[in-house]
VMD Tcl script that draws the C-alpha trace (Angstrom):
set ca {
  {-11.35 26.63 9.50}
  {-9.71 25.10 6.36}
  {-12.07 23.69 3.80}
  {-10.05 20.48 3.89}
  {-7.98 19.14 6.71}
  {-5.97 15.84 6.47}
  {-3.97 14.97 9.42}
  {-1.73 11.83 9.72}
  {-3.46 9.93 6.94}
  {-2.09 6.34 6.31}
  {-3.10 3.68 3.77}
  {-1.90 0.07 4.18}
  {-2.49 -3.12 2.29}
  {-2.11 -6.61 3.85}
  {-0.86 -7.11 7.43}
  {-1.30 -4.61 10.12}
  {2.42 -3.93 10.24}
  {2.68 -3.63 6.36}
  {4.75 -0.71 5.02}
  {2.20 2.12 4.36}
  {1.57 3.19 0.79}
  {0.60 6.61 2.22}
  {2.60 7.40 5.31}
  {1.38 10.09 7.75}
  {0.02 12.60 5.13}
  {-0.89 16.14 6.45}
  {-2.63 18.55 4.11}
  {-4.78 21.68 4.41}
  {-6.65 23.32 1.65}
  {-8.49 26.57 1.77}
  {-11.65 27.54 -0.27}
  {-10.70 28.78 -3.69}
  {-7.12 27.64 -3.44}
  {-5.30 25.52 -6.11}
  {-3.04 23.04 -4.46}
  {-0.81 20.63 -6.43}
  {0.26 17.23 -5.26}
  {3.48 16.20 -7.12}
  {5.95 13.32 -7.23}
  {6.97 10.35 -9.18}
  {4.52 7.55 -10.04}
  {3.95 5.35 -7.03}
  {4.58 8.17 -4.51}
  {0.99 7.90 -3.07}
  {-0.53 10.89 -4.66}
  {-3.65 9.26 -6.12}
  {-3.98 6.75 -3.29}
  {-4.21 9.71 -0.82}
  {-7.14 11.17 -2.70}
  {-8.87 7.73 -3.18}
  {-8.68 7.31 0.65}
  {-10.28 10.73 1.05}
  {-13.05 9.81 -1.27}
  {-13.62 6.48 0.41}
  {-12.52 4.43 -2.62}
  {-9.90 2.20 -0.93}
  {-11.49 -1.19 -0.72}
  {-10.28 -4.27 1.41}
  {-7.67 -5.40 2.01}
  {-6.65 -1.66 2.05}
  {-7.05 0.06 5.42}
  {-7.27 3.74 5.85}
  {-6.43 5.52 9.25}
  {-6.06 9.18 10.18}
  {-6.13 11.44 13.09}
  {-8.37 13.87 11.19}
  {-10.17 13.80 7.88}
  {-12.45 16.81 7.67}
  {-14.17 18.67 4.95}
  {-15.90 21.90 5.96}
  {-17.90 20.87 8.99}
  {-18.03 17.12 8.09}
  {-15.94 14.50 9.80}
  {-15.30 12.03 6.92}
  {-13.97 9.36 9.28}
  {-17.39 8.95 10.91}
  {-19.72 10.02 8.11}
  {-21.50 6.89 6.80}
  {-24.12 5.79 4.25}
  {-26.62 8.37 2.85}
  {-24.93 11.29 4.79}
  {-21.57 10.51 3.17}
  {-23.07 10.23 -0.33}
  {-24.47 13.73 0.06}
  {-20.91 15.06 0.49}
  {-18.87 12.68 -1.78}
  {-19.76 13.15 -5.42}
  {-21.50 16.51 -4.67}
  {-19.41 18.82 -2.43}
  {-16.25 16.78 -3.13}
  {-15.87 15.48 -6.75}
  {-13.04 13.83 -8.61}
  {-11.85 13.80 -12.25}
  {-10.06 10.49 -12.67}
  {-6.83 9.82 -14.71}
  {-8.33 7.68 -17.42}
  {-11.73 9.05 -18.41}
  {-12.56 6.07 -20.59}
  {-12.13 3.84 -17.58}
  {-14.05 6.19 -15.32}
  {-17.02 6.37 -17.64}
  {-19.34 3.33 -17.82}
  {-19.07 1.85 -21.37}
  {-22.58 0.44 -21.09}
  {-24.49 3.73 -20.76}
  {-24.88 6.76 -22.94}
  {-23.14 10.00 -21.87}
  {-26.46 11.75 -21.22}
  {-27.66 8.99 -18.81}
  {-24.47 9.22 -16.78}
  {-24.53 13.03 -16.31}
  {-28.27 13.02 -15.62}
  {-27.68 10.20 -12.93}
  {-25.48 12.70 -11.03}
  {-28.15 15.35 -11.42}
  {-30.81 13.09 -10.08}
  {-28.83 11.87 -7.16}
  {-27.46 15.21 -5.91}
  {-29.66 17.91 -7.20}
  {-33.10 16.18 -7.57}
  {-33.44 17.00 -11.30}
  {-35.45 14.59 -13.45}
  {-36.79 14.37 -17.03}
  {-36.45 17.38 -19.35}
  {-34.97 19.48 -16.59}
  {-32.08 16.99 -16.04}
  {-31.62 16.73 -19.86}
  {-31.49 20.53 -20.25}
  {-28.94 20.81 -17.36}
  {-26.74 18.03 -18.89}
  {-26.67 19.91 -22.22}
  {-25.65 23.06 -20.36}
  {-22.86 21.19 -18.63}
  {-21.50 19.82 -21.89}
  {-21.62 23.26 -23.41}
  {-19.80 24.68 -20.46}
  {-17.02 22.23 -20.95}
  {-16.90 23.23 -24.54}
  {-18.22 20.14 -26.26}
  {-19.68 21.04 -29.70}
  {-23.09 19.70 -30.64}
  {-23.76 19.10 -27.00}
  {-27.35 17.78 -27.44}
  {-26.24 15.17 -29.90}
  {-23.35 13.93 -27.69}
  {-25.81 13.07 -24.91}
  {-26.64 10.06 -26.97}
  {-23.14 8.92 -27.53}
  {-21.46 6.03 -25.74}
  {-17.98 6.66 -24.16}
  {-16.14 4.61 -26.86}
  {-17.53 7.00 -29.51}
  {-15.59 9.91 -28.01}
  {-12.01 11.04 -28.42}
  {-9.77 11.08 -25.30}
  {-10.09 14.83 -24.96}
  {-13.94 14.66 -25.52}
  {-14.16 11.91 -22.92}
  {-12.14 13.93 -20.42}
  {-14.51 16.91 -20.93}
  {-17.53 14.59 -20.23}
  {-15.81 13.47 -17.02}
  {-15.27 17.06 -15.91}
  {-18.99 17.83 -16.70}
  {-20.03 14.94 -14.51}
  {-17.65 16.11 -11.73}
  {-18.98 19.61 -11.68}
  {-22.71 18.61 -12.12}
  {-23.17 18.56 -8.31}
  {-21.56 22.04 -7.98}
  {-18.68 20.83 -5.83}
  {-16.77 23.06 -3.37}
  {-13.62 20.90 -3.85}
  {-12.59 19.36 -7.24}
  {-9.79 16.80 -7.27}
  {-8.19 16.35 -10.69}
  {-6.00 13.21 -10.88}
  {-3.43 13.61 -13.69}
  {-6.28 14.97 -15.94}
  {-4.17 15.43 -19.08}
  {-1.83 12.35 -18.96}
  {-3.44 10.46 -21.93}
  {-3.99 13.56 -24.12}
  {-1.92 15.32 -26.72}
  {-0.16 18.50 -25.88}
  {-2.69 20.93 -27.40}
  {-5.62 19.22 -25.77}
  {-3.74 19.13 -22.36}
  {-3.57 22.91 -22.54}
  {-7.25 23.27 -23.28}
  {-8.23 20.92 -20.39}
  {-6.02 22.75 -17.94}
  {-7.38 26.11 -19.04}
  {-10.98 24.72 -18.61}
  {-10.30 23.44 -15.18}
  {-8.88 26.81 -14.00}
  {-11.76 28.70 -15.63}
  {-14.23 26.52 -13.70}
  {-12.23 26.93 -10.48}
  {-12.32 30.71 -10.73}
  {-15.93 30.84 -11.92}
  {-17.21 28.75 -9.14}
  {-14.62 29.69 -6.47}
  {-13.86 26.02 -6.07}
  {-10.83 24.54 -4.28}
  {-8.80 22.60 -6.87}
  {-6.47 19.78 -5.87}
  {-4.30 19.02 -8.87}
  {-2.38 15.67 -8.87}
  {0.45 15.84 -11.35}
  {4.05 14.87 -12.11}
  {4.46 17.72 -14.61}
  {6.08 20.46 -12.67}
  {5.83 22.86 -15.60}
  {2.06 22.55 -15.50}
  {2.04 23.02 -11.67}
  {4.19 26.13 -11.83}
  {1.64 27.70 -14.14}
  {-1.57 26.67 -12.30}
  {-1.16 26.17 -8.57}
  {-0.95 28.53 -5.65}
  {0.89 26.03 -3.48}
  {2.44 22.49 -3.79}
  {2.99 19.44 -1.66}
  {5.88 17.14 -2.91}
  {5.53 13.49 -2.11}
  {8.13 10.79 -2.05}
  {7.64 7.08 -1.13}
  {4.21 7.82 0.47}
  {5.44 10.87 2.57}
  {5.04 14.67 1.98}
  {8.71 15.84 1.97}
  {8.06 19.49 1.27}
  {5.22 22.05 1.17}
  {5.02 25.63 0.28}
  {3.78 28.48 -1.85}
  {4.61 29.01 -5.45}
  {6.63 30.16 -7.19}
  {8.91 30.60 -4.17}
  {9.26 26.86 -3.52}
  {10.33 26.17 -7.15}
  {12.69 29.11 -7.12}
  {14.58 27.81 -4.00}
  {13.54 24.29 -3.00}
  {14.42 23.17 0.55}
  {14.39 19.41 0.04}
  {16.86 17.55 -2.12}
  {14.05 15.55 -3.76}
  {12.27 18.75 -4.87}
  {15.49 20.06 -6.22}
  {16.07 16.83 -8.23}
  {12.50 16.95 -9.69}
  {13.04 20.58 -10.91}
  {16.42 19.70 -12.32}
  {14.84 16.89 -14.41}
  {12.60 19.46 -16.31}
  {13.96 19.69 -19.87}
  {15.52 23.00 -20.74}
  {16.05 24.62 -24.19}
  {19.37 23.52 -25.69}
  {19.85 20.76 -23.08}
  {21.35 17.59 -24.56}
  {21.11 15.35 -21.38}
  {18.44 15.27 -18.80}
  {19.38 15.24 -15.14}
  {18.38 12.17 -13.15}
  {18.34 11.08 -9.52}
  {20.33 7.74 -9.19}
  {18.76 4.72 -7.67}
  {15.06 3.83 -7.30}
  {12.19 4.62 -4.90}
  {12.26 2.16 -1.95}
  {9.88 -0.61 -2.03}
  {8.35 -2.73 0.70}
  {11.36 -4.74 1.57}
  {14.20 -2.23 1.05}
  {12.78 0.80 2.95}
  {15.62 2.64 4.83}
  {15.33 2.99 8.60}
  {16.18 6.66 8.39}
  {15.42 9.27 5.64}
  {13.73 7.44 2.78}
  {15.66 9.54 0.27}
  {19.08 8.95 1.93}
  {20.31 6.13 -0.38}
  {19.79 8.41 -3.39}
  {20.57 11.83 -1.88}
  {23.76 13.70 -3.02}
  {23.76 15.60 0.34}
  {23.44 12.58 2.72}
  {25.14 12.79 6.12}
  {25.47 10.36 9.05}
  {22.57 11.97 10.92}
  {20.29 11.00 7.96}
  {20.24 7.46 9.40}
  {17.39 8.72 11.64}
  {13.91 9.42 10.22}
  {13.26 13.20 9.88}
  {9.81 14.74 10.70}
  {8.03 17.30 8.63}
  {8.99 20.65 10.23}
  {8.66 24.32 9.51}
  {10.97 25.87 6.84}
  {11.63 29.16 5.18}
  {8.73 28.56 2.68}
  {6.43 26.29 4.51}
  {7.54 22.74 5.70}
  {10.24 20.29 4.87}
  {11.22 16.69 5.83}
  {14.91 17.06 6.00}
  {17.61 17.55 8.63}
  {19.77 19.70 6.41}
  {17.33 21.68 4.14}
  {18.69 23.62 1.21}
  {18.56 27.41 0.69}
  {17.76 28.22 4.30}
  {20.29 31.05 4.50}
  {17.69 33.33 3.05}
  {15.33 32.90 6.01}
}
mol new
graphics top color blue
foreach p $ca { graphics top sphere $p radius 0.5 }
foreach p [lrange $ca 0 end-1] q [lrange $ca 1 end] { graphics top cylinder $p $q radius 0.2 }
display resetview
């Protein structure tokens, strides 16, 4: 059994027939695997994981055929039983650490709260463990930092605190949502190296949400490419990046800056919104390979490297 199984996950806001923000997402993640979820901003990456965590509030509605973690059915898990899983076995590092941390409480209190809730540690035992966690995420003068407020930390330091909180409950699955977006390049590399060290050290599954394909190529074992709320391609790395089957994956890879390049490649047009969503393939209005058959909606089907949502996938001659 996979550690995480998501089948036909959809998220809608507003009326029952509203266009889904996440549209029929299928994902599987094994223990110890690093899976990257990539795509443009607004493609549904973060919303998918917020739905998994139970953080989509009304008027949002989450539906799925299956939402399973280990032996837990997250669709039926409620109350205290759910809190024993979410935040402990499944933890999330959010995109903006200064928004994720509570500005009214000291860093130490916030880490110790996780330790109290999920591990039952109190008093000096919780404080000692909080110091150990800050030292593990490479924060200098860790004991002194426990008494700091979030606004007194740099962006990189705040992200390390957020990671310390996420791993405090010793999770089996860590979700990292664009964990380096607001950081400078040198700090980005340090944070990514830290996440991968923690993943290997604890044999955690790591689900990395990113739009930086260069980062994904260096860190992930497999990738799921999202467009307009749908997964359009899934497969193992580096094979998928070497020969993408979906035109959108090809366009994302072509947009990566190359040495000596004077002009970046771009995909013309825009991602479809609520009121201009094509009846057929969602990429068809922007796709350079569009054909009349693309007026129908393709399903996600098996491909040479995994799965692809395209009637005319690329690079299939090597199958």
